[in-house]
C-alpha positions, 0 to 999 in steps of 0.5 A: 445190044448189052446184056451179060454174056457170062463166060465165052466158049470156045467151038471145042467148049461149045461142041463138048458142052453139046455132046456133038462134033466141032463141026456141028457148033461151027455149023450151027454157028455158019448157019446163024442159028446160034449167037456168037462174038467174034474175039479177032480171027476167033469165034467164041460162044457165050453161055447164055446163048448156048442155053438159050439153044438147048432151050429153045430145042428142046422138045418135051415129052408128049403126054401119054392119054388112055385110051377110052376103048380097050380091045378085045382078047 
């Protein structure tokens, strides 16, 4: 697989960007829910992988529909 990863983030940097703790990011890695790179003993997360994770887990707001029936007061 040859594509540009961009900057590689450490686990604490990725946690800061997500606004979570380091344990959450480590769990994502352990469960292989996010792409990561092994650099020797170190684990790094590509910025593109973090952006893809955020995009894939973003929930759009529901559209509010108007009720055609009004309640009697």
